[in-house]
N, C-alpha and C positions, 0 to 999 in steps of 0.2 A: 620379439622383434626389437632390434636396437633402435636408439634414438635417431641415428643417422638414416636408417632405413625408413623410419616414420617420416622424416623430413622429405624423403623422395616420393612419398605417397601424396596424391592430391587430396584436398579436403573432401571433394565430391566422392572419391573412392572410399575414403574413411567412413563417411556417413552411410554410403550404400552398404558397406560391409556391416555396419552396426545395425541398420534396419533389417538386413537380410537375416541376421542372427535371431531376430525376434519371431520370424515366420518359418524359418527352415528347420526341418527335423535334423538334417545333417548338413555339414559344411566342410569345404576343403580345409586342409591344415593352414593354408595361407590366409583364408578369411578369418579363421579362429584367432590367429595372431593379431590381426588388425583389430578385431573386436576386443581383445584383451587390452590392447594398448590405448584405445580411445579414452576410456574412463580414467586412465592414469594421468591424463592431462589435467585433471582436477583432483588434486591431492589435499590432504589436511595441511593447509598452509599456515594455520594459526597455532600458536603454542597452547592455546586454551582448548580444552576438549569441547566437543559439541554439547550444547545445552538443550538439545532437542532429541526426541526419541520417536520411533515409529510405534504405531498401535497395531493391534491384532488385525490381520488381514492385509497389512501393508508392509510386511517384513521385507518385501523385495526392494523397497526404496533404499537408495544409497545416500547417506548424509556425509558431506565433507565440510570442513571449516575453511572459510575464506579469509576473514580478518576479525580480530578482537582487540580490545583496548590494551592488552598486555604486549601486543606484537611490536617489534621494532623493524621498520622498513629500511632496506639497505641504502636507498638513495635519499632518505630523509629521516635520520635516526631520532630527531627530536619531535617528530610528528606523533601525536597521540590520537588514535581513532576514538572519538568521544562518546559520551553517553547517549543512549536512546536513539540509535539509528532508526529513522522512521521512513518517510517517503523517500524514494530513490529511483534511479534509472542508470542504465549503462549504454554507452555508445562506442563505436569503434573510434580509435585514436586516429584522426586524419593526418597527424604529423609523422606517422610511422606504424610499426607493428603494435599490436596490443589494443587495449581498451581503456576507457575512462569511466569510472563509477562515481556518481554523485549521490550524496546522502544528506538528508536533513538530520540534525541532531536536536530533537525536540526541546529538551530541557536547557540546552545551550543556546537556543535561538540562532543556530548557525548551520552552515552548509559546508561539507567537506568534499574534496576531490581526490580520489585515489586512482593512481595509474597502475594498470595491470599489464603484465607482459603477454606475449602471444599464447602462453599456456595458462593465462588467467591468474597468474601469481601477482599479488600486490608488491610493488617495488618502490612506490613513492607516494607521499600524501601531502596535502595542504588544505587550508581553509580558504574558500572563496567568498564566504559571507561569515562575519562574526556576529556576536550578539548585538552590537551597536547597529549593524546594518540590517539584521533580521528583525529587530525591534520587538517582536512577539514570538511566542512559541511557534515553530514551524513543524507541522505535523505531516500529514500525507502529502503526496506530490505526484506529478505526472511528467514524464519526459516526452514532450511533444516533438515529433520528428517530421522532416519533409516526406519521408517514405510512407509513414502511416497516417499522419494527420494533415499533410499538405502545408505545413509551415515552411517559411523560406529557409530557416535554419533550425537546428536543435534548440529547443527552449524548455527549460526546467520550470514548470509552473508549481510553485510551492505556496501553500495556504497558511496565512497567519491565523493563530487561534489563541487569543488572550482577551476576549471581550468583543463587543459589537463594533468597535472602531478598527479592528484588525483588517489588513488588506492582503491581497494576493500578489506575490512577487513573480516576475518573469525574468529568469536568470539565464545568461548565456553560459553554458557549461564549458565553453572553450576559451572564455575571455581571461585576460590577465587579472589576477586577483585584485579586487577593489573592495575589501572586506567590509568597510563601513558605509558603503553607498546605500542610501535610503531612497534613491530615486527609481529603483527598479519595480516599485509597486505600480499596479495597473488600475487607474481610477475607473476605467470603463466597466470593470467587473464588480464594482461596488465595495461596500464595507460589510464584512461578516465575521463572526467568530467561526471561520471556515476550517474544515478538515482537508478538503481536496477540491481541485478544479480540474475536471477531466474533459478534454476535447474529444468529441466523437471522431471516428476515422473518416478520412476525406471522402470515402465512397458512400457514406451514410446519406449525406446531403451535398452532392457535388457543387462546388463553387461557394459554399457557405462555411462559416465557422460556428460550430455549436459546442459550447462548453457548459457542462453541468457542475454546479457548485453545491456542496453540502455544508449545512451549518450545524455546529455541535453545541446546541443549546436545548434546554428543556422544551421550549417552543421553537424547534428548529425547522428549517425549510429546505426543500430542494429547489434551487434557483437555476436559471438558464441564462447564459449570455449568447446572443444570436447576432451574427453579422452576415451580411450578404456578400462579403469578400472573404475568400479563403485565406486563413492565417492572420486575419486582422484582429488586433487586441485593443483597438482604440475607438472604433466608430459604431459598435453595435449597441443593442438595447438589452436590458436585463428584465427577466420575467420570474415569477414564482409559481409553483405548482398548486393547483386547487382542484377540488372535485367540482364537476359541473352542477351539482345540486347545492353547492355552497356550504356543505357540512365540513368544518375544519377539524373535527375530532378524530384523532387517530384510531381509537378503539371502536369507532363506529364501523370500521372495516374488518372483515373476517376472511380467513383463509377459505378458498373454494369459490369466492365470488370475484367477478371482474368489475371494476369501477371506471366510469368515464371521467377523464381528467383533462385539464388544459392548463397552459401557462398564461398568466395575465401580466401585463407590462407594469413595471414600477416607473414612477416619474422622477425626473431630475436626479438620476443615479449619481452622476459625477460630482454634483454639488451638495448632495445630501449626506448627513451624518448616518452612522449605523443605527442610531436610535430612531431617526426619522424613517429610515428604510424599514425598520422593524414595525413601526406603527402602520406603515403602508401595508405590510403583509397581513396585519390584523384587519385593517379596513377593507382589504380586497378578498377576505375570506380564504386566505391561503391555508393549506394543510399544515397543522401544527404537529410536528413529529418529534419524538423523543430522541434527539441527538443524531442527526444525519452525519455519520462519521466517514463513510467511504462510498465510492461509486466506481463501477466498472461496466464495460459493455462486452457483449458476446463476440467472440472472434470467429473467423472463418469465411465471411462474405460481407459485401456491402449491406445487404439486408440485415444480417446479424448485428451489425453495428448500431442498429436502431433499437435493439433489445438491451435494455439497461437494468442492472441490479444495483440496489443501494441498501445500506443498513440504517436501521434506527436502533441505536445501542441500548436504549432503555433507561428508565429512571425509577427510583423507589423513594419511599419516605425514609426518614433518618433511621428508622429501626431496621432497615435492610430486609424487611419482610413484606411491608404493605405497599401496594402499587400507588402511583399518583393517578388521580382521576383523569381519565381520558387518554392516558399514555401507556404504551407497552412498558412492562417492567423488565422482563427477561431479555427482550430484544427481538427484532424482526429483520428479515431480509425481504425487500420488496422487489417485484419484477415490474418494470415499466416498458411497454412496447409503444414506441412513438409512431405516429402516422407516417406512411411512406412519402406523402406529398407535403405534409405540414408538421414540422417538429414541435409546434405549439399545441398539438393535440395527441392524445394517447389513451391507452388502457392500462390500469394499475391493478396488481394483484399482490396479496401476501404470499410469498413463495415459501418461507420458513418462519415459524413462530416458536420462540423459545418457551412460550407459555403453554404449549401443547404437552410438554413433559418437564415441568419446572425443575431446574437444577441438574437434570440429566441430559438435556438437549443443549442447544446453543445458549451460552450465557454471555450477555453483553457483547454481541458481535461488533467488531470494529472494522478492521481492514478486510477487503475483498480482492480476490483474484479470479477473474472469469475467463474460461477458455471456450472452446467450441461446444463442449458437451457438459461441462461441470462448473459449479461455483464453489470456490474454496473460501471458507468463512473462518476468519481468525478472531478468536475471542480476546477481549480485554476485560477479564473478570475481576479487576481490582476494585470494583465497587464493593466486593466482599459480601455478597448476599449470603445470608445465613443458611439457606437450604441448598446452596451449590455443592455438588458432590465430586468435583474434579478440578484438576489444574488446567491452566490455559491450553486450549486445544485448537487445532485446525481441522475443520470438518469438510468432508467432501459431499456436496449436494449434486445429485444427478438430475439434470434437466428433464431427461426422458422418463426415468422411473420414479422421480421424486424421493428417492432414498437418501438418507442422511447418515453418514458414517464418520466416526472419529478416525483421522488419518495420522496426525502428528500431535505430540504433546510435549510440553516443557518437561525437561528431565532434571528435577531438583535434587535427586540422590540424597535425600535428607538423612539416610542412615549411614552414609559414608563420612566418617569423621573428618578426614583431611579436606575433602571436597566441601563439606558443609562449613568448615571453619573459614574457608576462603570466600565462597560464593553466597553464604548465608550466615555471616558472623553474628547476626542478631538472633539466630535460632528461631526465626519466624516459622510458624506452622500454618500460616494462612494459605489457603488454596488460592491459586491464580495471582500470586504476588509478583509473577513475571508477566511480561506483555509482549505482544507481537508488533512489529512494524510492517513494512511493505513485504509483499510476496509478488514476484513477477517473473515472467517467462524470458529466459535468455537462450533458448534452444537454437534459434536461427543465428544469433550472434556468434556462438561458440561452435556451432556445428555438431552438437551432441543432443539428440532428441530428448524431449521430455525433461529438460533441466530448468530448475526454478531457483531463484534466490529468495531467501527468507531472512528478514531482519528481526533481531531479538533484543528485548529490554530486560535483562536480569536485574531488576531493581534492587535486590538485596546484595549484589556484588558491588562493593564500594572500595575505593582506595584514594587517598589524598593526592597521589601522583596523577590521577585522572582529572583533577579539578582544573577549571579554566583552560581546557584543552584547546579551545579556539582562540584564546588570547584577547577576547573582548572584555568589556567592562560592564555592560548593561544586561545582566542575565537574571535568571531566577536564583534563589538563594542556595539551593542544594544542587550541585552539578558534578559530584564526585563518583557517579555511577560508571560502571563499565558497560560495554555493548558488544554485540557479536553479529556477524553475518555468516550464514551457512548456505551451501548449495545442496539442493535435494534433487536427485535424479531418479527417473522412473515414474514421475507424476503423470497420471493419465490426463489427456487433453480432449 
């Protein structure tokens, strides 16, 4: 089919043709042409090869590159897509055709905005927050929208993570760049060394705002901001998760058992320091979890939105072999089902435990992507545990069967001389020396089913031309890494 003919087809017809192909044994010639054309809308737009590969049993997945640090965008040739793209989101461009992609760049303490055309091709980029405005590392993030979360306008909630006094930013993804603005932090959500702040969908608790916050510390918490006004970020209260029996020890919980939990209120949140809030969590017997790095909720219905999954990445002693007393070492994924009538009560389970098969199961789970039927678990194994046997992997966990399968893995190509010289010049043989950022569903936005974006941190890929990509001055010392964003199609939901 020619491009002109494709333009004359409606998006609905294209999607219908694509879906029909998955279920029909035969199809007319016309439908086949439509099916062949739809995936071509997402091509390898980056000059950098994909740094991701499929695992056995998932060879049907299609990986294409969207953007990498070596790319030169036609409408902003001086823009550099910086290191460590982590939390992210995409919205439609309200000013015309195409889309807008927002990315945290963790080590740069900054946020970029990349404009994509109607075919999802990157054409222009800029930074809307630099390191002076970001102030701390910006890790995971959530794009809150009117459609899904009931906010008045799209709001990029990005969590600061550089110690207990860090704060959560609420950023307008459509605003004129004001890169050094430090006033976008939200006092009502408190001070945490946070990884993400995730609002539940508006149907979960109609008329309320429920935001779950994960703290990435050895004694980390799952916190909740609750307001009785939809989309409100200023007038709610903050709570922390605890077991109803007051046992705060993580390893007192075991897979196969369900535990009664509740959220207890913290006092004077807007005027308290992070240190003071941490003391309150101890005094109130909050669960002390080994690094709560990401949170996501089940999709598909209002009731599903009250089913939440979160990670405890895990910690070890300095020898990378010995656990820390009371803490998961290899990492866990927890399932939290909130009460239908009261978000402050719920049931907690260990859904996946890396300690069940140490080193060969999940290792230091970080980011999560939850669909209607699966939890996709992204590893951050750069704690370099000595008994780990694999590179950074994205695992598919089935909610129904409880099966856990490796789906995608970092593609280091260590035996390819030219590739290794560029992307691993230090000749590091450490497993899991690359890390994942966000993974999120863009199927509805682009009209191509089962399409997900995955962000990658290839830590060993460095180049001085990537340094200071955001133009700020208050950053961490090493920021010359490259980064990549890919699209994976065919992911089961």
